[in-house]
N, CA, C, O and the ligand as a Tripos MOL2 file, in Angstrom:
@<TRIPOS>MOLECULE
protein
  269   267    68     0     0
PROTEIN
NO_CHARGES

@<TRIPOS>ATOM
      1 N           0.8440   -1.1970    0.0000 N.3       1 MET1
      2 CA          0.0000    0.0000    0.0000 C.3       1 MET1
      3 C           0.8810    1.2500    0.0000 C.2       1 MET1
      4 O           1.8570    1.3420    0.7450 O.2       1 MET1
      5 N           0.5210    2.1880   -0.8350 N.am      2 ILE2
      6 CA          1.2870    3.4260   -0.9470 C.3       2 ILE2
      7 C           0.3490    4.6060   -0.7070 C.2       2 ILE2
      8 O          -0.7490    4.6760   -1.2590 O.2       2 ILE2
      9 N           0.8100    5.5170    0.1220 N.am      3 GLU3
     10 CA         -0.0130    6.6850    0.4000 C.3       3 GLU3
     11 C           0.6580    7.9410   -0.1430 C.2       3 GLU3
     12 O           1.8720    8.1160   -0.0460 O.2       3 GLU3
     13 N          -0.1610    8.7950   -0.7100 N.am      4 LEU4
     14 CA          0.3530   10.0420   -1.2730 C.3       4 LEU4
     15 C          -0.4090   11.2310   -0.7290 C.2       4 LEU4
     16 O          -1.5850   11.1490   -0.3750 O.2       4 LEU4
     17 N           0.3070   12.3340   -0.6790 N.am      5 LYS5
     18 CA         -0.3260   13.6080   -0.3820 C.3       5 LYS5
     19 C          -0.5930   14.2590   -1.7310 C.2       5 LYS5
     20 O           0.3060   14.3720   -2.5640 O.2       5 LYS5
     21 N          -1.8300   14.6830   -1.9400 N.am      6 VAL6
     22 CA         -2.2130   15.2630   -3.2290 C.3       6 VAL6
     23 C          -2.7200   16.6840   -3.0120 C.2       6 VAL6
     24 O          -3.6570   16.9150   -2.2490 O.2       6 VAL6
     25 N          -2.0930   17.6150   -3.6880 N.am      7 GLU7
     26 CA         -2.5120   19.0040   -3.5460 C.3       7 GLU7
     27 C          -3.3700   19.4330   -4.7180 C.2       7 GLU7
     28 O          -3.1420   19.0150   -5.8530 O.2       7 GLU7
     29 N          -4.3540   20.2650   -4.4410 N.am      8 GLY8
     30 CA         -5.1220   20.8740   -5.5120 C.3       8 GLY8
     31 C          -6.4910   20.2700   -5.7500 C.2       8 GLY8
     32 O          -7.2240   20.7320   -6.6250 O.2       8 GLY8
     33 N          -6.8580   19.2310   -4.9780 N.am      9 MET9
     34 CA         -8.2030   18.6690   -5.1450 C.3       9 MET9
     35 C          -9.1950   19.5660   -4.4180 C.2       9 MET9
     36 O          -9.0200   19.8840   -3.2420 O.2       9 MET9
     37 N         -10.2480   19.9710   -5.1440 N.am     10 ASN10
     38 CA        -11.2350   20.8240   -4.4760 C.3      10 ASN10
     39 C         -12.6790   20.4600   -4.7730 C.2      10 ASN10
     40 O         -13.5880   21.1840   -4.3670 O.2      10 ASN10
     41 N         -12.9110   19.3660   -5.4650 N.am     11 CYS11
     42 CA        -14.2900   18.9120   -5.6600 C.3      11 CYS11
     43 C         -14.2760   17.4390   -6.0420 C.2      11 CYS11
     44 O         -13.2160   16.8390   -6.2230 O.2      11 CYS11
     45 N         -15.4620   16.8690   -6.1600 N.am     12 MET12
     46 CA        -15.5480   15.4360   -6.4550 C.3      12 MET12
     47 C         -15.0130   15.1070   -7.8460 C.2      12 MET12
     48 O         -14.5780   13.9840   -8.1040 O.2      12 MET12
     49 N         -15.0480   16.0890   -8.7350 N.am     13 HIS13
     50 CA        -14.4690   15.8520  -10.0510 C.3      13 HIS13
     51 C         -12.9720   15.6000   -9.9330 C.2      13 HIS13
     52 O         -12.4200   14.7350  -10.6130 O.2      13 HIS13
     53 N         -12.3320   16.3570   -9.0730 N.am     14 CYS14
     54 CA        -10.9010   16.1560   -8.8350 C.3      14 CYS14
     55 C         -10.6440   14.7600   -8.2870 C.2      14 CYS14
     56 O          -9.6900   14.0960   -8.6930 O.2      14 CYS14
     57 N         -11.4870   14.3170   -7.3720 N.am     15 VAL15
     58 CA        -11.3270   12.9790   -6.8000 C.3      15 VAL15
     59 C         -11.4050   11.9250   -7.9000 C.2      15 VAL15
     60 O         -10.6310   10.9680   -7.9170 O.2      15 VAL15
     61 N         -12.3500   12.1170   -8.8160 N.am     16 LYS16
     62 CA        -12.4860   11.1660   -9.9290 C.3      16 LYS16
     63 C         -11.2700   11.2140  -10.8390 C.2      16 LYS16
     64 O         -10.7870   10.1810  -11.3010 O.2      16 LYS16
     65 N         -10.7770   12.4310  -11.0950 N.am     17 ALA17
     66 CA         -9.6210   12.5780  -11.9770 C.3      17 ALA17
     67 C          -8.3830   11.9390  -11.3470 C.2      17 ALA17
     68 O          -7.6040   11.2760  -12.0310 O.2      17 ALA17
     69 N          -8.2100   12.1410  -10.0490 N.am     18 VAL18
     70 CA         -7.0720   11.5520   -9.3420 C.3      18 VAL18
     71 C          -7.1930   10.0230   -9.3290 C.2      18 VAL18
     72 O          -6.2140    9.3090   -9.5450 O.2      18 VAL18
     73 N          -8.3980    9.5430   -9.0760 N.am     19 THR19
     74 CA         -8.6270    8.1000   -9.0700 C.3      19 THR19
     75 C          -8.3010    7.4990  -10.4310 C.2      19 THR19
     76 O          -7.6540    6.4550  -10.5200 O.2      19 THR19
     77 N          -8.7510    8.1620  -11.4870 N.am     20 ALA20
     78 CA         -8.5010    7.6640  -12.8400 C.3      20 ALA20
     79 C          -7.0090    7.6790  -13.1580 C.2      20 ALA20
     80 O          -6.4800    6.7370  -13.7480 O.2      20 ALA20
     81 N          -6.3370    8.7580  -12.7610 N.am     21 ALA21
     82 CA         -4.9020    8.8670  -13.0480 C.3      21 ALA21
     83 C          -4.1250    7.7540  -12.3440 C.2      21 ALA21
     84 O          -3.2360    7.1340  -12.9290 O.2      21 ALA21
     85 N          -4.4750    7.5160  -11.0850 N.am     22 LEU22
     86 CA         -3.7590    6.4780  -10.3300 C.3      22 LEU22
     87 C          -4.0850    5.0870  -10.8620 C.2      22 LEU22
     88 O          -3.2150    4.2170  -10.8920 O.2      22 LEU22
     89 N          -5.3210    4.8720  -11.2780 N.am     23 SER23
     90 CA         -5.7300    3.5680  -11.8030 C.3      23 SER23
     91 C          -4.9430    3.1840  -13.0420 C.2      23 SER23
     92 O          -4.7320    2.0020  -13.3150 O.2      23 SER23
     93 N          -4.5070    4.1980  -13.7950 N.am     24 GLY24
     94 CA         -3.8120    3.9300  -15.0390 C.3      24 GLY24
     95 C          -2.3320    3.6350  -14.8900 C.2      24 GLY24
     96 O          -1.6590    3.3300  -15.8740 O.2      24 GLY24
     97 N          -1.8170    3.7200  -13.6730 N.am     25 VAL25
     98 CA         -0.3890    3.4720  -13.4700 C.3      25 VAL25
     99 C          -0.1370    1.9660  -13.3820 C.2      25 VAL25
    100 O          -0.7830    1.2650  -12.6040 O.2      25 VAL25
    101 N           0.8200    1.4710  -14.1970 N.am     26 PRO26
    102 CA          1.1220    0.0310  -14.1610 C.3      26 PRO26
    103 C           1.4880   -0.4260  -12.7510 C.2      26 PRO26
    104 O           2.2720    0.2310  -12.0660 O.2      26 PRO26
    105 N           0.9240   -1.5420  -12.3260 N.am     27 GLY27
    106 CA          1.2310   -2.0900  -11.0130 C.3      27 GLY27
    107 C           0.1970   -1.7630   -9.9660 C.2      27 GLY27
    108 O           0.1750   -2.3750   -8.8980 O.2      27 GLY27
    109 N          -0.6680   -0.7960  -10.2630 N.am     28 VAL28
    110 CA         -1.7270   -0.4580   -9.3030 C.3      28 VAL28
    111 C          -2.8580   -1.4700   -9.4560 C.2      28 VAL28
    112 O          -3.4270   -1.6120  -10.5390 O.2      28 VAL28
    113 N          -3.1840   -2.1730   -8.3720 N.am     29 THR29
    114 CA         -4.2640   -3.1470   -8.4240 C.3      29 THR29
    115 C          -5.5800   -2.5520   -7.9470 C.2      29 THR29
    116 O          -6.6540   -3.0210   -8.3230 O.2      29 THR29
    117 N          -5.4910   -1.5150   -7.1140 N.am     30 ALA30
    118 CA         -6.7140   -0.8550   -6.6510 C.3      30 ALA30
    119 C          -6.3870    0.5180   -6.1130 C.2      30 ALA30
    120 O          -5.3450    0.7250   -5.4910 O.2      30 ALA30
    121 N          -7.2900    1.4580   -6.3600 N.am     31 VAL31
    122 CA         -7.1870    2.7610   -5.7110 C.3      31 VAL31
    123 C          -8.1140    2.6640   -4.5010 C.2      31 VAL31
    124 O          -9.3380    2.6920   -4.6330 O.2      31 VAL31
    125 N          -7.5100    2.5520   -3.3310 N.am     32 GLU32
    126 CA         -8.3050    2.2360   -2.1390 C.3      32 GLU32
    127 C          -9.0440    3.4350   -1.5810 C.2      32 GLU32
    128 O         -10.1770    3.3270   -1.1130 O.2      32 GLU32
    129 N          -8.3820    4.5790   -1.6400 N.am     33 GLU33
    130 CA         -9.0730    5.7500   -1.1090 C.3      33 GLU33
    131 C          -8.4790    7.0150   -1.6940 C.2      33 GLU33
    132 O          -7.2620    7.1400   -1.8320 O.2      33 GLU33
    133 N          -9.3510    7.9490   -2.0350 N.am     34 VAL34
    134 CA         -8.9100    9.2950   -2.3820 C.3      34 VAL34
    135 C          -9.7400   10.2240   -1.5060 C.2      34 VAL34
    136 O         -10.9620   10.2990   -1.6400 O.2      34 VAL34
    137 N          -9.0590   10.9280   -0.6100 N.am     35 SER35
    138 CA         -9.7650   11.7850    0.3380 C.3      35 SER35
    139 C          -9.6420   13.2480   -0.0410 C.2      35 SER35
    140 O          -8.5590   13.8340   -0.0210 O.2      35 SER35
    141 N         -10.7720   13.8120   -0.3820 N.am     36 LEU36
    142 CA        -10.8320   15.2350   -0.7140 C.3      36 LEU36
    143 C         -10.5170   16.0600    0.5320 C.2      36 LEU36
    144 O          -9.7830   17.0460    0.4600 O.2      36 LEU36
    145 N         -11.0650   15.6610    1.6600 N.am     37 GLU37
    146 CA        -10.9080   16.4040    2.9040 C.3      37 GLU37
    147 C          -9.4540   16.4360    3.3550 C.2      37 GLU37
    148 O          -8.9380   17.4760    3.7640 O.2      37 GLU37
    149 N          -8.8020   15.2750    3.2720 N.am     38 GLN38
    150 CA         -7.4340   15.1930    3.7860 C.3      38 GLN38
    151 C          -6.3740   15.4380    2.7190 C.2      38 GLN38
    152 O          -5.1990   15.6150    3.0390 O.2      38 GLN38
    153 N          -6.7790   15.4480    1.4690 N.am     39 GLY39
    154 CA         -5.8140   15.6440    0.4060 C.3      39 GLY39
    155 C          -4.8420   14.4850    0.3090 C.2      39 GLY39
    156 O          -3.6370   14.6740    0.1400 O.2      39 GLY39
    157 N          -5.3850   13.2840    0.4190 N.am     40 THR40
    158 CA         -4.5340   12.0950    0.3600 C.3      40 THR40
    159 C          -5.1240   11.0640   -0.5980 C.2      40 THR40
    160 O          -6.3090   11.0920   -0.9320 O.2      40 THR40
    161 N          -4.2530   10.1580   -1.0250 N.am     41 ALA41
    162 CA         -4.6870    9.0480   -1.8620 C.3      41 ALA41
    163 C          -3.9240    7.8060   -1.4270 C.2      41 ALA41
    164 O          -2.7720    7.8860   -1.0010 O.2      41 ALA41
    165 N          -4.5840    6.6560   -1.5410 N.am     42 ARG42
    166 CA         -3.9710    5.3960   -1.1360 C.3      42 ARG42
    167 C          -4.2100    4.3600   -2.2200 C.2      42 ARG42
    168 O          -5.3430    4.1470   -2.6500 O.2      42 ARG42
    169 N          -3.1440    3.7250   -2.6530 N.am     43 VAL43
    170 CA         -3.3020    2.7050   -3.6770 C.3      43 VAL43
    171 C          -2.7020    1.3840   -3.2110 C.2      43 VAL43
    172 O          -1.7930    1.3540   -2.3820 O.2      43 VAL43
    173 N          -3.2300    0.2940   -3.7620 N.am     44 ALA44
    174 CA         -2.7090   -1.0390   -3.5010 C.3      44 ALA44
    175 C          -1.9720   -1.5170   -4.7370 C.2      44 ALA44
    176 O          -2.2350   -1.0610   -5.8490 O.2      44 ALA44
    177 N          -1.0460   -2.4430   -4.5280 N.am     45 GLY45
    178 CA         -0.2790   -2.9880   -5.6350 C.3      45 GLY45
    179 C           1.1830   -2.6380   -5.4640 C.2      45 GLY45
    180 O           1.6190   -2.2410   -4.3840 O.2      45 GLY45
    181 N           1.9390   -2.7910   -6.5440 N.am     46 SER46
    182 CA          3.3670   -2.5030   -6.4440 C.3      46 SER46
    183 C           3.8430   -1.6530   -7.6140 C.2      46 SER46
    184 O           4.7260   -2.0630   -8.3670 O.2      46 SER46
    185 N           3.2620   -0.4770   -7.7640 N.am     47 PRO47
    186 CA          3.7180    0.4340   -8.8160 C.3      47 PRO47
    187 C           5.0190    1.1060   -8.4250 C.2      47 PRO47
    188 O           5.4130    1.0870   -7.2590 O.2      47 PRO47
    189 N           5.6830    1.6990   -9.4060 N.am     48 GLU48
    190 CA          6.8110    2.5670   -9.1070 C.3      48 GLU48
    191 C           6.2300    3.8090   -8.4380 C.2      48 GLU48
    192 O           5.4070    4.5020   -9.0350 O.2      48 GLU48
    193 N           6.6470    4.0980   -7.2090 N.am     49 PRO49
    194 CA          6.0810    5.2600   -6.5120 C.3      49 PRO49
    195 C           6.2120    6.5470   -7.3270 C.2      49 PRO49
    196 O           5.3110    7.3850   -7.3370 O.2      49 PRO49
    197 N           7.3480    6.6870   -8.0060 N.am     50 GLU50
    198 CA          7.5560    7.9070   -8.7990 C.3      50 GLU50
    199 C           6.5500    7.9930   -9.9490 C.2      50 GLU50
    200 O           6.1760    9.0860  -10.3740 O.2      50 GLU50
    201 N           6.1180    6.8380  -10.4470 N.am     51 ALA51
    202 CA          5.1540    6.8350  -11.5440 C.3      51 ALA51
    203 C           3.7970    7.3650  -11.0750 C.2      51 ALA51
    204 O           3.0570    7.9680  -11.8510 O.2      51 ALA51
    205 N           3.4820    7.1360   -9.8130 N.am     52 LEU52
    206 CA          2.2280    7.6580   -9.2570 C.3      52 LEU52
    207 C           2.2710    9.1810   -9.2120 C.2      52 LEU52
    208 O           1.3320    9.8690   -9.6130 O.2      52 LEU52
    209 N           3.3960    9.6780   -8.7080 N.am     53 VAL53
    210 CA          3.5640   11.1320   -8.6150 C.3      53 VAL53
    211 C           3.5140   11.7590  -10.0040 C.2      53 VAL53
    212 O           2.8900   12.8010  -10.2060 O.2      53 VAL53
    213 N           4.1820   11.1060  -10.9620 N.am     54 ALA54
    214 CA          4.2170   11.6240  -12.3310 C.3      54 ALA54
    215 C           2.8220   11.6330  -12.9540 C.2      54 ALA54
    216 O           2.4540   12.5820  -13.6460 O.2      54 ALA54
    217 N           2.0530   10.5830  -12.7090 N.am     55 ALA55
    218 CA          0.7000   10.4940  -13.2750 C.3      55 ALA55
    219 C          -0.1890   11.5930  -12.7080 C.2      55 ALA55
    220 O          -1.0120   12.1650  -13.4230 O.2      55 ALA55
    221 N          -0.0220   11.8820  -11.4350 N.am     56 LEU56
    222 CA         -0.8310   12.9400  -10.8200 C.3      56 LEU56
    223 C          -0.4240   14.3070  -11.3320 C.2      56 LEU56
    224 O          -1.2660   15.1770  -11.5560 O.2      56 LEU56
    225 N           0.8710   14.4890  -11.5140 N.am     57 GLN57
    226 CA          1.3320   15.7730  -12.0520 C.3      57 GLN57
    227 C           0.7720   15.9870  -13.4430 C.2      57 GLN57
    228 O           0.3610   17.0890  -13.8050 O.2      57 GLN57
    229 N           0.7630   14.8990  -14.2250 N.am     58 GLU58
    230 CA          0.2430   14.9800  -15.5810 C.3      58 GLU58
    231 C          -1.2430   15.3420  -15.5690 C.2      58 GLU58
    232 O          -1.7370   16.0230  -16.4670 O.2      58 GLU58
    233 N          -1.9360   14.8780  -14.5470 N.am     59 ALA59
    234 CA         -3.3710   15.1750  -14.4290 C.3      59 ALA59
    235 C          -3.6180   16.5600  -13.8350 C.2      59 ALA59
    236 O          -4.7550   17.0300  -13.7830 O.2      59 ALA59
    237 N          -2.5440   17.2070  -13.3890 N.am     60 GLY60
    238 CA         -2.6910   18.5730  -12.9110 C.3      60 GLY60
    239 C          -2.6480   18.7450  -11.4050 C.2      60 GLY60
    240 O          -3.0270   19.7920  -10.8810 O.2      60 GLY60
    241 N          -2.1800   17.7020  -10.7030 N.am     61 TYR61
    242 CA         -2.1400   17.7730   -9.2370 C.3      61 TYR61
    243 C          -0.7220   17.5410   -8.7270 C.2      61 TYR61
    244 O          -0.0530   16.5860   -9.1210 O.2      61 TYR61
    245 N          -0.2860   18.4140   -7.8620 N.am     62 ALA62
    246 CA          1.0100   18.2110   -7.2350 C.3      62 ALA62
    247 C           0.8610   17.1070   -6.1940 C.2      62 ALA62
    248 O          -0.1050   17.0800   -5.4320 O.2      62 ALA62
    249 N           1.8370   16.1920   -6.1740 N.am     63 ALA63
    250 CA          1.7370   15.0760   -5.2430 C.3      63 ALA63
    251 C           3.0920   14.7180   -4.6910 C.2      63 ALA63
    252 O           4.1230   14.9440   -5.3260 O.2      63 ALA63
    253 N           3.0760   14.1610   -3.5090 N.am     64 GLU64
    254 CA          4.3130   13.6170   -2.9590 C.3      64 GLU64
    255 C           3.9910   12.3710   -2.1630 C.2      64 GLU64
    256 O           2.8770   12.1910   -1.6710 O.2      64 GLU64
    257 N           5.0000   11.5110   -2.0480 N.am     65 LEU65
    258 CA          4.8290   10.2660   -1.3230 C.3      65 LEU65
    259 C           4.8130   10.5350    0.1700 C.2      65 LEU65
    260 O           5.5270   11.4070    0.6650 O.2      65 LEU65
    261 N           3.9930    9.7820    0.8760 N.am     66 ARG66
    262 CA          3.9640    9.8990    2.3250 C.3      66 ARG66
    263 C           4.6010    8.6620    2.9390 C.2      66 ARG66
    264 O           4.3190    7.5320    2.5400 O.2      66 ARG66
    265 N           5.4550    8.8990    3.9050 N.am     67 ALA67
    266 CA          6.1520    7.7800    4.5530 C.3      67 ALA67
    267 C           5.1730    7.0140    5.4240 C.2      67 ALA67
    268 O           5.5510    6.0310    6.0620 O.2      67 ALA67
    269 CU        -12.3220   19.6050   -8.7770 Cu       68 CU68
@<TRIPOS>BOND
     1     1     2 1
     2     2     3 1
     3     3     4 2
     4     3     5 am
     5     5     6 1
     6     6     7 1
     7     7     8 2
     8     7     9 am
     9     9    10 1
    10    10    11 1
    11    11    12 2
    12    11    13 am
    13    13    14 1
    14    14    15 1
    15    15    16 2
    16    15    17 am
    17    17    18 1
    18    18    19 1
    19    19    20 2
    20    19    21 am
    21    21    22 1
    22    22    23 1
    23    23    24 2
    24    23    25 am
    25    25    26 1
    26    26    27 1
    27    27    28 2
    28    27    29 am
    29    29    30 1
    30    30    31 1
    31    31    32 2
    32    31    33 am
    33    33    34 1
    34    34    35 1
    35    35    36 2
    36    35    37 am
    37    37    38 1
    38    38    39 1
    39    39    40 2
    40    39    41 am
    41    41    42 1
    42    42    43 1
    43    43    44 2
    44    43    45 am
    45    45    46 1
    46    46    47 1
    47    47    48 2
    48    47    49 am
    49    49    50 1
    50    50    51 1
    51    51    52 2
    52    51    53 am
    53    53    54 1
    54    54    55 1
    55    55    56 2
    56    55    57 am
    57    57    58 1
    58    58    59 1
    59    59    60 2
    60    59    61 am
    61    61    62 1
    62    62    63 1
    63    63    64 2
    64    63    65 am
    65    65    66 1
    66    66    67 1
    67    67    68 2
    68    67    69 am
    69    69    70 1
    70    70    71 1
    71    71    72 2
    72    71    73 am
    73    73    74 1
    74    74    75 1
    75    75    76 2
    76    75    77 am
    77    77    78 1
    78    78    79 1
    79    79    80 2
    80    79    81 am
    81    81    82 1
    82    82    83 1
    83    83    84 2
    84    83    85 am
    85    85    86 1
    86    86    87 1
    87    87    88 2
    88    87    89 am
    89    89    90 1
    90    90    91 1
    91    91    92 2
    92    91    93 am
    93    93    94 1
    94    94    95 1
    95    95    96 2
    96    95    97 am
    97    97    98 1
    98    98    99 1
    99    99   100 2
   100    99   101 am
   101   101   102 1
   102   102   103 1
   103   103   104 2
   104   103   105 am
   105   105   106 1
   106   106   107 1
   107   107   108 2
   108   107   109 am
   109   109   110 1
   110   110   111 1
   111   111   112 2
   112   111   113 am
   113   113   114 1
   114   114   115 1
   115   115   116 2
   116   115   117 am
   117   117   118 1
   118   118   119 1
   119   119   120 2
   120   119   121 am
   121   121   122 1
   122   122   123 1
   123   123   124 2
   124   123   125 am
   125   125   126 1
   126   126   127 1
   127   127   128 2
   128   127   129 am
   129   129   130 1
   130   130   131 1
   131   131   132 2
   132   131   133 am
   133   133   134 1
   134   134   135 1
   135   135   136 2
   136   135   137 am
   137   137   138 1
   138   138   139 1
   139   139   140 2
   140   139   141 am
   141   141   142 1
   142   142   143 1
   143   143   144 2
   144   143   145 am
   145   145   146 1
   146   146   147 1
   147   147   148 2
   148   147   149 am
   149   149   150 1
   150   150   151 1
   151   151   152 2
   152   151   153 am
   153   153   154 1
   154   154   155 1
   155   155   156 2
   156   155   157 am
   157   157   158 1
   158   158   159 1
   159   159   160 2
   160   159   161 am
   161   161   162 1
   162   162   163 1
   163   163   164 2
   164   163   165 am
   165   165   166 1
   166   166   167 1
   167   167   168 2
   168   167   169 am
   169   169   170 1
   170   170   171 1
   171   171   172 2
   172   171   173 am
   173   173   174 1
   174   174   175 1
   175   175   176 2
   176   175   177 am
   177   177   178 1
   178   178   179 1
   179   179   180 2
   180   179   181 am
   181   181   182 1
   182   182   183 1
   183   183   184 2
   184   183   185 am
   185   185   186 1
   186   186   187 1
   187   187   188 2
   188   187   189 am
   189   189   190 1
   190   190   191 1
   191   191   192 2
   192   191   193 am
   193   193   194 1
   194   194   195 1
   195   195   196 2
   196   195   197 am
   197   197   198 1
   198   198   199 1
   199   199   200 2
   200   199   201 am
   201   201   202 1
   202   202   203 1
   203   203   204 2
   204   203   205 am
   205   205   206 1
   206   206   207 1
   207   207   208 2
   208   207   209 am
   209   209   210 1
   210   210   211 1
   211   211   212 2
   212   211   213 am
   213   213   214 1
   214   214   215 1
   215   215   216 2
   216   215   217 am
   217   217   218 1
   218   218   219 1
   219   219   220 2
   220   219   221 am
   221   221   222 1
   222   222   223 1
   223   223   224 2
   224   223   225 am
   225   225   226 1
   226   226   227 1
   227   227   228 2
   228   227   229 am
   229   229   230 1
   230   230   231 1
   231   231   232 2
   232   231   233 am
   233   233   234 1
   234   234   235 1
   235   235   236 2
   236   235   237 am
   237   237   238 1
   238   238   239 1
   239   239   240 2
   240   239   241 am
   241   241   242 1
   242   242   243 1
   243   243   244 2
   244   243   245 am
   245   245   246 1
   246   246   247 1
   247   247   248 2
   248   247   249 am
   249   249   250 1
   250   250   251 1
   251   251   252 2
   252   251   253 am
   253   253   254 1
   254   254   255 1
   255   255   256 2
   256   255   257 am
   257   257   258 1
   258   258   259 1
   259   259   260 2
   260   259   261 am
   261   261   262 1
   262   262   263 1
   263   263   264 2
   264   263   265 am
   265   265   266 1
   266   266   267 1
   267   267   268 2
@<TRIPOS>SUBSTRUCTURE
     1 MET1         2 RESIDUE 1 A MET
     2 ILE2         6 RESIDUE 1 A ILE
     3 GLU3        10 RESIDUE 1 A GLU
     4 LEU4        14 RESIDUE 1 A LEU
     5 LYS5        18 RESIDUE 1 A LYS
     6 VAL6        22 RESIDUE 1 A VAL
     7 GLU7        26 RESIDUE 1 A GLU
     8 GLY8        30 RESIDUE 1 A GLY
     9 MET9        34 RESIDUE 1 A MET
    10 ASN10       38 RESIDUE 1 A ASN
    11 CYS11       42 RESIDUE 1 A CYS
    12 MET12       46 RESIDUE 1 A MET
    13 HIS13       50 RESIDUE 1 A HIS
    14 CYS14       54 RESIDUE 1 A CYS
    15 VAL15       58 RESIDUE 1 A VAL
    16 LYS16       62 RESIDUE 1 A LYS
    17 ALA17       66 RESIDUE 1 A ALA
    18 VAL18       70 RESIDUE 1 A VAL
    19 THR19       74 RESIDUE 1 A THR
    20 ALA20       78 RESIDUE 1 A ALA
    21 ALA21       82 RESIDUE 1 A ALA
    22 LEU22       86 RESIDUE 1 A LEU
    23 SER23       90 RESIDUE 1 A SER
    24 GLY24       94 RESIDUE 1 A GLY
    25 VAL25       98 RESIDUE 1 A VAL
    26 PRO26      102 RESIDUE 1 A PRO
    27 GLY27      106 RESIDUE 1 A GLY
    28 VAL28      110 RESIDUE 1 A VAL
    29 THR29      114 RESIDUE 1 A THR
    30 ALA30      118 RESIDUE 1 A ALA
    31 VAL31      122 RESIDUE 1 A VAL
    32 GLU32      126 RESIDUE 1 A GLU
    33 GLU33      130 RESIDUE 1 A GLU
    34 VAL34      134 RESIDUE 1 A VAL
    35 SER35      138 RESIDUE 1 A SER
    36 LEU36      142 RESIDUE 1 A LEU
    37 GLU37      146 RESIDUE 1 A GLU
    38 GLN38      150 RESIDUE 1 A GLN
    39 GLY39      154 RESIDUE 1 A GLY
    40 THR40      158 RESIDUE 1 A THR
    41 ALA41      162 RESIDUE 1 A ALA
    42 ARG42      166 RESIDUE 1 A ARG
    43 VAL43      170 RESIDUE 1 A VAL
    44 ALA44      174 RESIDUE 1 A ALA
    45 GLY45      178 RESIDUE 1 A GLY
    46 SER46      182 RESIDUE 1 A SER
    47 PRO47      186 RESIDUE 1 A PRO
    48 GLU48      190 RESIDUE 1 A GLU
    49 PRO49      194 RESIDUE 1 A PRO
    50 GLU50      198 RESIDUE 1 A GLU
    51 ALA51      202 RESIDUE 1 A ALA
    52 LEU52      206 RESIDUE 1 A LEU
    53 VAL53      210 RESIDUE 1 A VAL
    54 ALA54      214 RESIDUE 1 A ALA
    55 ALA55      218 RESIDUE 1 A ALA
    56 LEU56      222 RESIDUE 1 A LEU
    57 GLN57      226 RESIDUE 1 A GLN
    58 GLU58      230 RESIDUE 1 A GLU
    59 ALA59      234 RESIDUE 1 A ALA
    60 GLY60      238 RESIDUE 1 A GLY
    61 TYR61      242 RESIDUE 1 A TYR
    62 ALA62      246 RESIDUE 1 A ALA
    63 ALA63      250 RESIDUE 1 A ALA
    64 GLU64      254 RESIDUE 1 A GLU
    65 LEU65      258 RESIDUE 1 A LEU
    66 ARG66      262 RESIDUE 1 A ARG
    67 ALA67      266 RESIDUE 1 A ALA
    68 CU68       269 GROUP 0 **** ****
């Protein structure tokens, strides 16, 4: 499980966009949670963590990995 901090989400459309972006990253088996309130996302599987950040940036959201 990998958790990310996602900046810039401000409505449910953003949550859907973030979910879609993360779903498309190779190695992601499930997007477990995207929290608008907390600005976080959690995915299952074994993707390259950097690929998650890159996919979110491409979708327009700044992201960083959370330890
Ligand atoms: Cu939005």
